[in-house]
DRENDO-1510 file (C-alpha; in Angstrom, 1 decimal, always signed):
<recs>
REC; n; res; u; v; w
REC; 1; MET; +110.6; +142.4; +82.9 .
REC; 2; ASP; +107.1; +143.9; +82.5 .
REC; 3; ILE; +103.8; +143.6; +84.4 .
REC; 4; LEU; +100.4; +143.6; +82.7 .
REC; 5; ILE; +97.6; +145.0; +84.8 .
REC; 6; LYS; +94.1; +145.0; +83.2 .
REC; 7; SER; +90.5; +145.1; +84.3 .
REC; 8; PHE; +88.8; +141.8; +85.1 .
REC; 9; GLY; +85.1; +141.2; +85.7 .
REC; 10; SER; +82.4; +143.7; +86.2 .
REC; 11; GLY; +79.4; +144.4; +88.4 .
REC; 12; ASP; +79.4; +145.2; +92.1 .
REC; 13; SER; +82.9; +143.8; +92.7 .
REC; 14; PRO; +85.2; +144.9; +89.9 .
REC; 15; SER; +88.7; +143.4; +89.9 .
REC; 16; VAL; +92.0; +143.6; +88.1 .
REC; 17; ALA; +94.1; +140.8; +86.6 .
REC; 18; VAL; +97.9; +141.0; +87.1 .
REC; 19; SER; +100.3; +138.8; +85.0 .
REC; 20; PHE; +103.9; +138.7; +84.1 .
REC; 21; PRO; +104.0; +138.2; +80.3 .
REC; 22; CYS; +107.8; +138.5; +79.9 .
REC; 23; GLY; +108.9; +136.4; +82.9 .
REC; 24; PHE; +109.3; +137.2; +86.6 .
REC; 25; ASN; +111.4; +136.5; +89.7 .
REC; 26; VAL; +110.5; +135.5; +93.3 .
REC; 27; SER; +110.5; +139.1; +94.5 .
REC; 28; MET; +108.0; +140.1; +91.8 .
REC; 29; LEU; +105.8; +137.1; +92.7 .
REC; 30; ASP; +105.9; +138.0; +96.4 .
REC; 31; SER; +104.9; +141.6; +95.6 .
REC; 32; VAL; +101.5; +140.2; +94.3 .
REC; 33; ARG; +101.2; +137.5; +97.0 .
REC; 34; ASN; +101.5; +140.1; +99.8 .
REC; 35; VAL; +98.4; +142.0; +98.5 .
REC; 36; PRO; +95.4; +140.9; +100.6 .
REC; 37; PHE; +92.4; +139.1; +99.1 .
REC; 38; ARG; +94.2; +138.0; +95.9 .
REC; 39; TRP; +93.6; +134.7; +94.2 .
REC; 40; TRP; +95.0; +132.8; +91.2 .
REC; 41; ASN; +93.0; +132.3; +88.1 .
REC; 42; GLY; +94.4; +129.3; +86.2 .
REC; 43; GLU; +92.3; +129.9; +83.1 .
REC; 44; ILE; +93.9; +133.2; +82.2 .
REC; 45; PHE; +97.1; +132.6; +84.2 .
REC; 46; SER; +96.8; +135.8; +86.2 .
REC; 47; TRP; +96.5; +136.9; +89.8 .
REC; 48; ILE; +93.1; +138.6; +90.5 .
REC; 49; LEU; +92.9; +141.5; +92.9 .
REC; 50; ARG; +90.0; +143.6; +94.1 .
REC; 51; ASP; +89.9; +146.9; +92.2 .
REC; 52; SER; +90.4; +149.3; +95.2 .
REC; 53; GLN; +92.7; +152.2; +95.8 .
REC; 54; SER; +94.2; +150.4; +98.9 .
REC; 55; ASN; +95.0; +147.3; +96.9 .
REC; 56; MET; +96.6; +149.3; +94.0 .
REC; 57; ASP; +98.7; +151.3; +96.5 .
REC; 58; ALA; +99.8; +148.1; +98.2 .
REC; 59; LEU; +100.7; +146.5; +94.9 .
REC; 60; LEU; +102.7; +149.5; +93.6 .
REC; 61; GLU; +104.5; +149.8; +96.9 .
REC; 62; ASN; +105.5; +146.2; +96.9 .
REC; 63; LEU; +106.7; +146.4; +93.3 .
REC; 64; TYR; +108.8; +149.5; +94.0 .
REC; 65; ALA; +110.3; +147.7; +97.0 .
REC; 66; THR; +111.8; +145.1; +94.7 .
REC; 67; GLY; +114.1; +147.7; +93.3 .
REC; 68; LEU; +113.2; +146.5; +89.7 .
REC; 69; PHE; +110.8; +149.4; +89.1 .
REC; 70; THR; +110.6; +153.1; +89.7 .
REC; 71; ALA; +107.8; +155.7; +89.6 .
REC; 72; ASP; +108.6; +156.2; +85.9 .
REC; 73; SER; +108.2; +152.5; +85.0 .
REC; 74; HIS; +105.7; +151.7; +82.3 .
REC; 75; PHE; +103.5; +148.7; +82.9 .
REC; 76; SER; +102.4; +147.2; +79.6 .
REC; 77; SER; +102.2; +143.9; +77.7 .
REC; 78; ASP; +105.1; +144.7; +75.3 .
REC; 79; CYS; +108.0; +142.4; +76.1 .
REC; 80; ASN; +111.4; +143.8; +75.5 .
REC; 81; GLN; +113.4; +141.6; +77.9 .
REC; 82; SER; +112.9; +138.6; +80.0 .
REC; 83; ASP; +114.6; +136.5; +82.6 .
REC; 84; SER; +114.8; +133.0; +81.0 .
REC; 85; SER; +115.4; +131.3; +84.3 .
REC; 86; TYR; +111.8; +132.0; +85.3 .
REC; 87; LEU; +110.2; +131.2; +82.0 .
REC; 88; PRO; +108.5; +127.8; +81.4 .
REC; 89; GLY; +111.1; +125.1; +80.9 .
REC; 90; ASP; +111.3; +121.4; +80.3 .
REC; 91; PHE; +109.5; +119.1; +82.7 .
REC; 92; ASN; +112.7; +117.6; +84.0 .
REC; 93; ALA; +114.4; +121.0; +84.3 .
REC; 94; GLY; +112.2; +122.3; +87.1 .
REC; 95; GLN; +108.9; +124.0; +87.8 .
REC; 96; ASN; +107.3; +125.9; +85.0 .
REC; 97; CYS; +105.6; +129.3; +85.2 .
REC; 98; CYS; +102.2; +127.8; +86.0 .
REC; 99; ASP; +103.6; +125.7; +88.8 .
REC; 100; ILE; +105.2; +128.6; +90.6 .
REC; 101; MET; +102.2; +130.9; +90.2 .
REC; 102; GLU; +99.8; +128.3; +91.5 .
REC; 103; GLU; +102.0; +127.2; +94.4 .
REC; 104; ASN; +99.7; +128.6; +97.1 .
REC; 105; ARG; +96.6; +127.0; +95.6 .
REC; 106; HIS; +98.3; +123.6; +95.3 .
REC; 107; GLU; +99.6; +123.7; +98.9 .
REC; 108; ASN; +96.1; +124.5; +100.1 .
REC; 109; GLU; +94.6; +121.6; +98.0 .
REC; 110; LEU; +97.2; +119.3; +99.5 .
REC; 111; LEU; +96.3; +120.3; +103.0 .
REC; 112; LYS; +92.7; +119.8; +102.2 .
REC; 113; MET; +93.4; +116.4; +100.7 .
REC; 114; GLY; +95.5; +115.4; +103.8 .
REC; 115; ARG; +92.6; +116.3; +106.0 .
REC; 116; LEU; +90.1; +114.3; +103.9 .
REC; 117; LEU; +92.4; +111.2; +103.9 .
REC; 118; LYS; +92.6; +111.4; +107.7 .
REC; 119; ALA; +88.8; +111.9; +107.9 .
REC; 120; LYS; +88.2; +108.8; +105.8 .
REC; 121; HIS; +90.7; +106.8; +108.0 .
REC; 122; TYR; +93.2; +105.9; +105.3 .
REC; 123; SER; +96.4; +104.4; +106.7 .
REC; 124; GLU; +99.4; +106.8; +107.2 .
REC; 125; CYS; +101.3; +104.9; +104.5 .
REC; 126; THR; +98.5; +105.4; +102.0 .
REC; 127; GLN; +98.2; +109.1; +103.0 .
REC; 128; GLU; +101.9; +109.7; +102.3 .
REC; 129; ARG; +101.9; +107.9; +99.0 .
REC; 130; TYR; +98.7; +109.6; +97.7 .
REC; 131; LEU; +100.0; +113.0; +98.6 .
REC; 132; SER; +103.4; +112.2; +97.0 .
REC; 133; TRP; +101.7; +111.2; +93.7 .
REC; 134; VAL; +99.6; +114.4; +93.6 .
REC; 135; ARG; +102.7; +116.5; +94.3 .
REC; 136; LYS; +104.4; +114.8; +91.4 .
REC; 137; TYR; +101.4; +115.5; +89.2 .
REC; 138; PHE; +101.6; +119.2; +90.3 .
REC; 139; ASP; +105.3; +119.3; +89.3 .
REC; 140; SER; +104.5; +118.0; +85.8 .
REC; 141; PRO; +103.3; +120.0; +82.8 .
REC; 142; PHE; +100.3; +117.7; +82.7 .
REC; 143; CYS; +98.6; +119.6; +85.6 .
REC; 144; LEU; +97.9; +122.5; +83.2 .
REC; 145; GLU; +95.1; +120.3; +81.9 .
REC; 146; GLN; +92.9; +119.7; +84.9 .
REC; 147; ASN; +90.9; +116.9; +83.0 .
REC; 148; GLN; +91.0; +113.3; +81.8 .
REC; 149; SER; +93.6; +114.1; +79.1 .
REC; 150; GLY; +96.0; +115.5; +81.7 .
REC; 151; ILE; +95.6; +112.4; +83.9 .
REC; 152; ASN; +96.0; +110.0; +81.0 .
REC; 153; ALA; +99.1; +111.9; +79.8 .
REC; 154; PHE; +100.7; +111.8; +83.3 .
REC; 155; LEU; +100.0; +108.0; +83.6 .
REC; 156; SER; +101.4; +107.4; +80.1 .
REC; 157; TYR; +104.5; +109.4; +81.0 .
REC; 158; LEU; +105.0; +107.2; +84.1 .
REC; 159; ALA; +104.7; +104.0; +82.1 .
REC; 160; ALA; +106.6; +105.0; +79.0 .
REC; 161; ASN; +109.3; +107.3; +80.5 .
REC; 162; LYS; +109.7; +106.2; +84.1 .
REC; 163; HIS; +109.0; +102.5; +83.4 .
REC; 164; VAL; +106.9; +102.1; +86.6 .
REC; 165; SER; +105.2; +98.8; +87.3 .
REC; 166; ALA; +101.4; +98.2; +86.7 .
REC; 167; SER; +100.6; +98.4; +90.4 .
REC; 168; THR; +102.6; +101.6; +90.9 .
REC; 169; GLN; +100.8; +103.2; +87.9 .
REC; 170; ASN; +97.4; +102.1; +89.3 .
REC; 171; GLN; +98.4; +103.6; +92.7 .
REC; 172; ALA; +99.1; +106.9; +91.0 .
REC; 173; LEU; +95.7; +106.8; +89.3 .
REC; 174; ALA; +94.0; +106.0; +92.6 .
REC; 175; ALA; +95.7; +109.1; +94.2 .
REC; 176; LEU; +94.7; +111.4; +91.4 .
REC; 177; LEU; +91.1; +110.1; +91.4 .
REC; 178; PHE; +90.9; +110.8; +95.1 .
REC; 179; TYR; +92.2; +114.4; +94.4 .
REC; 180; PHE; +89.7; +115.0; +91.6 .
REC; 181; ARG; +86.7; +113.5; +93.3 .
REC; 182; PHE; +87.0; +114.8; +96.9 .
REC; 183; VAL; +89.2; +117.9; +96.6 .
REC; 184; LEU; +88.0; +119.3; +93.2 .
REC; 185; GLU; +84.6; +117.5; +93.5 .
REC; 186; ASP; +84.8; +116.3; +89.9 .
REC; 187; ASP; +84.7; +112.7; +88.7 .
REC; 188; PRO; +86.9; +112.5; +85.6 .
REC; 189; GLU; +85.8; +109.0; +84.8 .
REC; 190; LYS; +82.3; +110.1; +84.0 .
REC; 191; LYS; +83.5; +112.0; +80.9 .
REC; 192; LYS; +86.3; +109.9; +79.4 .
REC; 193; PRO; +88.0; +106.5; +80.1 .
REC; 194; LEU; +91.2; +106.6; +82.1 .
REC; 195; VAL; +94.4; +104.6; +81.5 .
REC; 196; ARG; +94.4; +101.6; +83.8 .
REC; 197; ALA; +97.4; +99.2; +83.7 .
REC; 198; LYS; +96.8; +95.5; +83.4 .
REC; 199; LYS; +98.4; +93.8; +86.4 .
REC; 200; THR; +100.6; +90.8; +85.6 .
REC; 201; ALA; +100.2; +87.8; +87.8 .
REC; 202; ARG; +103.4; +87.0; +89.7 .
REC; 203; LEU; +104.2; +83.9; +91.7 .
REC; 204; PRO; +105.4; +84.6; +95.3 .
REC; 205; VAL; +108.9; +83.7; +96.4 .
REC; 206; VAL; +108.8; +80.9; +98.9 .
REC; 207; PHE; +111.4; +79.4; +101.2 .
REC; 208; THR; +111.7; +75.7; +101.7 .
REC; 209; ARG; +111.5; +74.5; +105.3 .
REC; 210; SER; +115.3; +74.0; +105.5 .
REC; 211; GLU; +115.8; +77.5; +104.0 .
REC; 212; VAL; +113.5; +79.0; +106.7 .
REC; 213; GLN; +115.6; +77.3; +109.4 .
REC; 214; ALA; +118.9; +78.5; +107.8 .
REC; 215; VAL; +117.8; +82.1; +107.6 .
REC; 216; ILE; +116.4; +82.3; +111.1 .
REC; 217; SER; +119.4; +80.6; +112.6 .
REC; 218; ARG; +121.6; +83.4; +111.4 .
REC; 219; LEU; +119.5; +86.0; +113.2 .
REC; 220; SER; +119.8; +86.9; +116.8 .
REC; 221; GLY; +118.0; +88.6; +119.6 .
REC; 222; SER; +114.6; +90.3; +119.0 .
REC; 223; LYS; +115.1; +90.1; +115.2 .
REC; 224; ARG; +115.2; +86.3; +115.4 .
REC; 225; LEU; +112.0; +86.3; +117.4 .
REC; 226; ALA; +110.3; +88.7; +115.0 .
REC; 227; ALA; +111.3; +86.4; +112.0 .
REC; 228; LYS; +109.9; +83.4; +113.8 .
REC; 229; LEU; +106.6; +85.2; +114.4 .
REC; 230; MET; +106.4; +86.2; +110.7 .
REC; 231; TYR; +106.9; +82.6; +109.6 .
REC; 232; GLY; +104.9; +81.0; +112.4 .
REC; 233; THR; +101.8; +83.2; +112.1 .
REC; 234; GLY; +101.9; +84.7; +108.6 .
REC; 235; MET; +101.9; +88.3; +110.0 .
REC; 236; ARG; +103.3; +91.2; +107.9 .
REC; 237; ILE; +106.5; +92.9; +109.1 .
REC; 238; SER; +104.6; +96.0; +110.1 .
REC; 239; GLU; +102.1; +93.9; +112.1 .
REC; 240; VAL; +104.8; +92.1; +114.0 .
REC; 241; LEU; +106.7; +95.2; +114.9 .
REC; 242; CYS; +103.5; +97.0; +116.0 .
REC; 243; LEU; +102.6; +94.3; +118.5 .
REC; 244; ARG; +102.1; +95.5; +122.1 .
REC; 245; ILE; +102.3; +93.5; +125.3 .
REC; 246; LEU; +98.5; +93.2; +125.6 .
REC; 247; ASP; +98.3; +91.6; +122.1 .
REC; 248; ILE; +99.9; +88.4; +123.3 .
REC; 249; ASP; +97.3; +86.1; +124.9 .
REC; 250; PHE; +99.0; +83.0; +126.3 .
REC; 251; GLY; +95.7; +81.8; +127.9 .
REC; 252; MET; +93.8; +81.7; +124.6 .
REC; 253; ASN; +96.9; +80.7; +122.6 .
REC; 254; GLU; +96.5; +83.6; +120.2 .
REC; 255; ILE; +97.9; +86.9; +119.1 .
REC; 256; ILE; +95.6; +89.9; +118.3 .
REC; 257; VAL; +96.7; +91.8; +115.2 .
REC; 258; ARG; +95.3; +95.3; +115.5 .
REC; 259; HIS; +95.0; +97.9; +112.7 .
REC; 260; GLY; +96.3; +95.6; +110.1 .
REC; 261; LYS; +96.1; +96.3; +106.4 .
REC; 262; GLY; +92.8; +98.0; +105.7 .
REC; 263; ASP; +92.7; +99.0; +109.4 .
REC; 264; LYS; +91.3; +95.5; +110.2 .
REC; 265; ASP; +91.8; +93.5; +113.4 .
REC; 266; ARG; +92.2; +89.7; +113.3 .
REC; 267; HIS; +93.4; +86.8; +115.4 .
REC; 268; VAL; +96.3; +84.5; +114.6 .
REC; 269; MET; +97.6; +81.4; +116.4 .
REC; 270; LEU; +100.4; +81.7; +118.9 .
REC; 271; PRO; +103.1; +79.1; +118.2 .
REC; 272; GLN; +103.6; +77.2; +121.5 .
REC; 273; THR; +107.3; +76.7; +120.8 .
REC; 274; LEU; +107.7; +80.5; +121.1 .
REC; 275; PHE; +106.2; +80.7; +124.6 .
REC; 276; PRO; +109.6; +80.8; +126.4 .
REC; 277; GLU; +111.1; +83.3; +124.0 .
REC; 278; LEU; +108.1; +85.6; +124.1 .
REC; 279; LYS; +108.0; +85.5; +127.9 .
REC; 280; GLU; +111.7; +86.3; +128.0 .
REC; 281; GLN; +111.1; +89.2; +125.6 .
REC; 282; ILE; +108.2; +90.5; +127.7 .
REC; 283; GLU; +110.5; +90.5; +130.8 .
REC; 284; HIS; +113.1; +92.4; +128.9 .
REC; 285; VAL; +110.5; +95.0; +128.0 .
REC; 286; ARG; +109.4; +95.2; +131.6 .
REC; 287; VAL; +113.0; +96.0; +132.8 .
REC; 288; LEU; +113.4; +98.5; +130.1 .
REC; 289; HIS; +110.1; +100.2; +130.9 .
REC; 290; GLU; +110.8; +100.4; +134.6 .
REC; 291; LYS; +114.1; +102.1; +133.8 .
REC; 292; ASP; +112.3; +104.6; +131.5 .
REC; 293; LEU; +109.8; +105.3; +134.3 .
REC; 294; SER; +112.5; +105.9; +136.8 .
REC; 295; ASP; +114.1; +108.4; +134.4 .
REC; 296; GLY; +110.9; +110.3; +134.2 .
REC; 297; TRP; +109.7; +109.0; +130.9 .
REC; 298; GLY; +108.1; +105.6; +129.8 .
REC; 299; ALA; +105.1; +106.9; +127.7 .
REC; 300; VAL; +104.4; +105.5; +124.3 .
REC; 301; GLU; +102.3; +106.7; +121.4 .
REC; 302; LEU; +98.7; +105.3; +121.6 .
REC; 303; PRO; +96.3; +104.8; +118.7 .
REC; 304; GLY; +93.6; +107.4; +118.0 .
REC; 305; MET; +92.5; +109.5; +120.9 .
REC; 306; LEU; +93.1; +106.9; +123.6 .
REC; 307; ASP; +95.7; +109.1; +125.3 .
REC; 308; ALA; +93.0; +111.7; +125.8 .
REC; 309; LYS; +90.5; +109.2; +127.1 .
REC; 310; TYR; +92.9; +107.3; +129.3 .
REC; 311; PRO; +95.7; +109.8; +130.3 .
REC; 312; ASP; +97.7; +107.2; +132.3 .
REC; 313; ALA; +97.5; +104.4; +129.6 .
REC; 314; ALA; +100.6; +105.7; +127.7 .
REC; 315; LYS; +102.8; +104.8; +130.7 .
REC; 316; SER; +101.0; +101.5; +131.4 .
REC; 317; PHE; +103.1; +98.4; +130.8 .
REC; 318; LYS; +100.5; +96.5; +128.8 .
REC; 319; TRP; +100.6; +99.3; +126.1 .
REC; 320; GLN; +104.4; +99.1; +125.6 .
REC; 321; TRP; +105.8; +97.8; +122.3 .
REC; 322; LEU; +106.8; +94.1; +122.2 .
REC; 323; PHE; +109.8; +95.1; +120.1 .
REC; 324; PRO; +110.9; +98.5; +121.4 .
REC; 325; GLN; +113.8; +100.4; +119.8 .
REC; 326; LYS; +117.2; +100.2; +121.6 .
REC; 327; ASN; +117.6; +103.9; +122.4 .
REC; 328; ARG; +115.0; +106.5; +123.4 .
REC; 329; TRP; +114.2; +109.3; +120.9 .
REC; 330; LYS; +114.6; +112.8; +122.1 .
REC; 331; ASN; +112.7; +116.0; +121.1 .
REC; 332; GLN; +115.4; +118.6; +120.8 .
REC; 333; LYS; +113.0; +121.5; +121.3 .
REC; 334; THR; +111.0; +120.2; +124.3 .
REC; 335; GLY; +113.5; +117.7; +125.7 .
REC; 336; GLU; +110.8; +115.0; +125.8 .
REC; 337; GLN; +112.0; +111.4; +125.4 .
REC; 338; GLY; +110.3; +108.1; +124.6 .
REC; 339; ARG; +110.5; +104.9; +122.6 .
REC; 340; PHE; +109.0; +103.8; +119.4 .
REC; 341; HIS; +109.0; +100.2; +118.1 .
REC; 342; LEU; +111.9; +98.7; +116.2 .
REC; 343; ASP; +112.4; +100.2; +112.8 .
REC; 344; GLU; +111.4; +98.0; +109.8 .
REC; 345; SER; +114.6; +98.8; +107.9 .
REC; 346; LEU; +116.7; +97.2; +110.7 .
REC; 347; LEU; +114.8; +93.9; +110.5 .
REC; 348; GLN; +114.7; +94.0; +106.7 .
REC; 349; ARG; +118.5; +94.6; +106.5 .
REC; 350; ALA; +119.2; +91.8; +109.0 .
REC; 351; VAL; +117.0; +89.3; +107.0 .
REC; 352; LYS; +118.8; +90.3; +103.7 .
REC; 353; ILE; +122.2; +89.6; +105.3 .
REC; 354; ALA; +121.0; +86.3; +106.7 .
REC; 355; VAL; +119.6; +85.2; +103.3 .
REC; 356; ALA; +122.9; +86.0; +101.6 .
REC; 357; GLU; +124.9; +84.2; +104.3 .
REC; 358; SER; +122.7; +81.1; +103.9 .
REC; 359; GLY; +123.6; +80.9; +100.2 .
REC; 360; ILE; +120.0; +81.2; +99.1 .
REC; 361; ASN; +119.8; +82.7; +95.6 .
REC; 362; LYS; +116.3; +84.0; +95.8 .
REC; 363; ASN; +114.9; +87.5; +95.8 .
REC; 364; ALA; +113.8; +87.0; +99.4 .
REC; 365; SER; +112.8; +89.5; +102.0 .
REC; 366; CYS; +110.8; +89.6; +105.3 .
REC; 367; HIS; +107.6; +89.2; +103.3 .
REC; 368; THR; +108.9; +85.8; +102.0 .
REC; 369; PHE; +108.2; +84.4; +105.5 .
REC; 370; ARG; +104.5; +85.2; +105.0 .
REC; 371; HIS; +104.5; +83.6; +101.6 .
REC; 372; SER; +106.2; +80.5; +103.1 .
REC; 373; PHE; +103.7; +80.3; +105.9 .
REC; 374; ALA; +100.7; +80.2; +103.5 .
REC; 375; THR; +102.4; +77.7; +101.2 .
REC; 376; HIS; +103.5; +75.3; +104.0 .
REC; 377; MET; +100.0; +75.5; +105.6 .
REC; 378; LEU; +98.5; +74.4; +102.3 .
REC; 379; GLU; +101.0; +71.6; +102.0 .
REC; 380; ASN; +100.0; +70.5; +105.5 .
REC; 381; GLY; +96.4; +70.1; +104.4 .
REC; 382; TYR; +94.7; +73.2; +105.8 .
REC; 383; ASP; +91.8; +74.6; +103.8 .
REC; 384; ILE; +92.1; +77.8; +101.8 .
REC; 385; ARG; +89.4; +79.7; +103.9 .
REC; 386; THR; +91.3; +79.1; +107.1 .
REC; 387; ILE; +94.5; +80.4; +105.6 .
REC; 388; GLN; +92.6; +83.4; +104.2 .
REC; 389; GLU; +91.4; +84.4; +107.7 .
REC; 390; LEU; +94.8; +83.9; +109.2 .
REC; 391; LEU; +96.4; +86.1; +106.5 .
REC; 392; GLY; +93.7; +88.8; +106.7 .
REC; 393; HIS; +92.8; +88.7; +103.0 .
REC; 394; SER; +89.4; +90.3; +102.1 .
REC; 395; ASP; +89.0; +88.2; +99.0 .
REC; 396; VAL; +89.8; +84.5; +98.8 .
REC; 397; SER; +91.1; +85.0; +95.2 .
REC; 398; THR; +94.1; +86.8; +96.8 .
REC; 399; THR; +94.9; +83.6; +98.8 .
REC; 400; MET; +94.4; +81.3; +95.8 .
REC; 401; ILE; +97.8; +82.4; +94.4 .
REC; 402; TYR; +99.3; +79.9; +96.9 .
REC; 403; THR; +97.5; +76.9; +95.5 .
REC; 404; HIS; +100.2; +76.6; +92.9 .
REC; 405; VAL; +102.0; +74.3; +95.4 .
REC; 406; LEU; +99.2; +71.8; +95.2 .
REC; 407; ASN; +100.0; +71.2; +91.6 .
REC; 408; LYS; +103.3; +69.6; +90.7 .
REC; 409; GLY; +103.6; +71.8; +87.6 .
REC; 410; ALA; +107.0; +72.0; +85.9 .
REC; 411; SER; +108.7; +70.5; +89.0 .
REC; 412; GLY; +106.7; +67.3; +88.6 .
REC; 413; VAL; +107.7; +66.8; +84.9 .
REC; 414; ILE; +110.7; +64.7; +84.0 .
REC; 415; SER; +112.7; +66.3; +81.2 .
REC; 416; PRO; +113.5; +64.1; +78.1 .
REC; 417; LEU; +117.1; +65.1; +78.6 .
REC; 418; ASP; +117.1; +63.3; +82.0 .
REC; 419; ARG; +115.9; +60.1; +80.3 .
REC; 420; MET; +118.8; +59.9; +77.8 .
</recs>
C-alpha cells in the first residue's frame, strides 16, 4: 500500500494533499486523522494538511507507528499492491472509499442537522427519520454526487430496487432537501427538477360498530381504556398514551391534546360513559405515584424546559402520565429511577391479538379506531368542519377522505347475479 503526498494550494498558507491511491486500512486512515488541523477535500479525494514541519513530522511518526512503513519506505503514486478489502466496492457490500474517508465530515454534518431540526422544533419522530434517511444517503454511492443528479439517483434506487411506497420516497426527499438547504445551504430544486412520487389515494380501514365492540371487549385494564379513548375521541395512539392527569377536565367535559401532530394543541370531547373508568385510572395512578414518592422517586419527564422553570413540577401528581408503565426504569450508571408512559408497541400488540380473536379479517390496527371515529361521526350527521377540528387536520381535504361513507358506492348496487 502506498501514500501519495503532494503540494496543494499556494500563497500565504501552503498545504499538502495526502491520499491513498492503492487502498488503505483503518490504521493508515487514523495516522492522517490524528494530525491536527486536517480536513477532507471531496473534490480531489484527499486529506489536506498545513505544510509545516510539525505536521509532516507528526504524519510520518503516525505512519511509522502503524508498522506498515519504515524509514526506507518510498511514498509515491505507483501502485504495486493493494488491500482489496478497503477499495471501493458494491453499494450493498459495505462502505466505499469515499464513505470511509469522509466519515468525520458526515458525522459533523449530521450533528449540525440534528441541532437545526431541534431549533426548528421538528418532532422527535421526524428528527429520527430525517437523520436516518441522510445516513442512508451517505452510505450509498450516490452521495459522491452532491447535486440533483445524486438525489434523483438515490430516490430512483429506493423506488426501483427497494420498492418503497410513494409516501416513504417523498419522506426521504424531504429529509435530503432539509440537509441540502440548511446544512449545505444549497437549494437543489433551483437548478434541476427532483423526482417526486405521486401518492396513491387509499381508503381507510374502518370497523363497524359491532366490530369496535368486539375488539374492545377482548382488551383489559388500561389497554381497554386507551382503546375506548381512541375510538371515543379520535385521538392518535401517541396522543392517548401521552395524556397526563391535568389533561382530563371533567368540569368542562373535554380532554386537552398537547403537542399533537405538527406540535399543535387541541380539545376533544370527553365521553361521559368513560367518567367512572377514568376516575378509577386516576386513582390507580395516584396510589402508584405515592409509592414512587415514598421510595424516593416519582419524577416524570416534562416538556421543554418546564423542569428548569418549575423544579418541583416533575414530582407533582397533575403532571403524571395517565397511562404509566408497569415498572420503573432504572439508570444503571446513576441509579436514578422513574416511569415513562405505556409503550405504544404493547397497546398495538394487544389490539392486533384482539382483532384476530374477534375473527375480523381486516388489516386493522390502533389507527383504525381513529378512522372509525371519523366515519361514524359523519354517519351520525356531524359536519365535516367539526370532525376536522376534532381530528386536528390542518386541511379539510384530509378529512374529506371519510366522506366515502355518505355515498353508497359499490355496497349500494345490487349485482345482476343476485337477481337471477
